[in-house]
C-alpha positions as a LaTeX table, in Angstrom:
\begin{tabular}{lrrr}
\hline
Residue & $x$ (\AA) & $y$ (\AA) & $z$ (\AA) \\
\hline
Met1 & 10.88 & 9.02 & $-14.27$ \\
Asn2 & 8.87 & 11.80 & $-12.67$ \\
Thr3 & 6.62 & 11.57 & $-9.60$ \\
Glu4 & 3.39 & 11.24 & $-11.60$ \\
Gln5 & 4.78 & 8.34 & $-13.62$ \\
Phe6 & 6.05 & 6.75 & $-10.41$ \\
Gln7 & 2.62 & 7.06 & $-8.76$ \\
Arg8 & 1.01 & 5.32 & $-11.77$ \\
Leu9 & 3.62 & 2.55 & $-11.59$ \\
Leu10 & 2.89 & 2.02 & $-7.89$ \\
Glu11 & $-0.85$ & 1.80 & $-8.55$ \\
Gln12 & $-0.32$ & $-0.73$ & $-11.37$ \\
Glu13 & 1.87 & $-2.90$ & $-9.12$ \\
Gly14 & $-0.44$ & $-2.67$ & $-6.08$ \\
Phe15 & 1.89 & $-0.58$ & $-3.91$ \\
Pro16 & 0.52 & 1.96 & $-1.39$ \\
Glu17 & 1.19 & 5.71 & $-1.28$ \\
Pro18 & 4.90 & 6.42 & $-0.90$ \\
Val19 & 6.55 & 8.27 & 1.96 \\
Glu20 & 9.46 & 10.67 & 1.63 \\
Val21 & 12.77 & 9.41 & 3.04 \\
Glu22 & 15.89 & 11.52 & 3.49 \\
Gln23 & 19.40 & 10.33 & 4.38 \\
Ala24 & 22.40 & 12.44 & 5.43 \\
Pro25 & 25.31 & 13.21 & 3.09 \\
Asn26 & 28.19 & 10.73 & 2.98 \\
Ser27 & 26.50 & 8.30 & 5.38 \\
Gln28 & 25.68 & 4.63 & 5.00 \\
Leu29 & 23.69 & 1.68 & 6.29 \\
Ser30 & 25.44 & $-1.68$ & 6.55 \\
Asn31 & 23.83 & $-4.94$ & 5.46 \\
His32 & 20.19 & $-5.15$ & 6.48 \\
Glu33 & 16.83 & $-6.38$ & 5.19 \\
His34 & 13.20 & $-5.27$ & 5.26 \\
Leu35 & 10.07 & $-7.27$ & 5.95 \\
Phe36 & 8.44 & $-5.75$ & 2.87 \\
Glu37 & 9.09 & $-5.08$ & $-0.82$ \\
Val38 & 10.27 & $-1.59$ & $-1.76$ \\
Arg39 & 9.77 & 0.56 & $-4.86$ \\
Ala40 & 11.45 & 3.96 & $-4.60$ \\
Leu41 & 12.02 & 7.01 & $-6.80$ \\
Val42 & 15.13 & 9.10 & $-6.14$ \\
Ile43 & 14.11 & 12.76 & $-6.19$ \\
Gln44 & 17.35 & 14.40 & $-5.03$ \\
Gly45 & 20.98 & 13.38 & $-4.48$ \\
Ser46 & 22.26 & 9.84 & $-4.95$ \\
Ile47 & 22.25 & 6.41 & $-3.35$ \\
Asp48 & 24.41 & 3.34 & $-4.01$ \\
Ile49 & 22.80 & 0.00 & $-3.19$ \\
Thr50 & 24.86 & $-3.16$ & $-2.90$ \\
Ile51 & 23.23 & $-6.58$ & $-3.24$ \\
His52 & 25.27 & $-9.81$ & $-3.36$ \\
Gly53 & 28.49 & $-7.80$ & $-3.71$ \\
Lys54 & 27.25 & $-5.82$ & $-6.73$ \\
Ser55 & 26.78 & $-2.08$ & $-6.29$ \\
Arg56 & 24.54 & 0.13 & $-8.38$ \\
Ala57 & 24.25 & 3.92 & $-8.26$ \\
Tyr58 & 20.89 & 5.71 & $-8.48$ \\
Gln59 & 20.40 & 9.42 & $-9.20$ \\
Ala60 & 17.38 & 11.72 & $-9.35$ \\
Gly61 & 14.76 & 10.20 & $-11.64$ \\
Asp62 & 15.91 & 6.60 & $-11.10$ \\
Val63 & 13.70 & 3.93 & $-9.54$ \\
Phe64 & 15.12 & 1.18 & $-7.37$ \\
Glu65 & 13.49 & $-2.01$ & $-6.13$ \\
Leu66 & 14.22 & $-4.27$ & $-3.19$ \\
Gly67 & 12.63 & $-7.64$ & $-2.63$ \\
Phe68 & 11.15 & $-8.96$ & 0.60 \\
Lys69 & 14.01 & $-9.65$ & 3.07 \\
Glu70 & 16.62 & $-8.90$ & 0.36 \\
Val71 & 19.91 & $-8.27$ & 2.18 \\
His72 & 21.53 & $-5.04$ & 0.99 \\
Ser73 & 23.66 & $-2.10$ & 2.09 \\
Glu74 & 23.25 & 1.57 & 1.19 \\
Ser75 & 25.57 & 4.55 & 0.91 \\
Tyr76 & 24.63 & 8.13 & 0.16 \\
Gly77 & 26.45 & 10.73 & $-1.92$ \\
Pro78 & 27.84 & 14.13 & $-0.92$ \\
Glu79 & 24.36 & 15.68 & $-1.15$ \\
Gly80 & 22.72 & 12.84 & 0.74 \\
Val81 & 19.59 & 11.44 & $-0.84$ \\
Lys82 & 15.87 & 12.08 & $-0.81$ \\
Tyr83 & 13.49 & 9.52 & $-2.26$ \\
Leu84 & 9.84 & 8.48 & $-2.32$ \\
Ala85 & 9.49 & 4.93 & $-1.02$ \\
Ser86 & 6.49 & 2.65 & $-1.17$ \\
Arg87 & 6.47 & $-0.49$ & 0.95 \\
Lys88 & 4.29 & $-3.50$ & 0.22 \\
Gln89 & 3.81 & $-6.25$ & 2.81 \\
\hline
\end{tabular}
């Protein structure tokens, strides 16, 4: 998916303008949750997200979703990751 398609998806689903997020290479965040839903488009690098013991890898062009207060962990590839994230309360 490209950024224009992602913007249209966000509008259709009632999500606000996304912000750019960047994480350092080979780093990680242990289990945590957010007080909002997330829709995000990976634009560079890679991110692995683990939910309920199941990990999934996302690369540039992939969209990932996290539910309200969904406990998850994240790890970032050797290039780190940059993504556009929209957060809906």
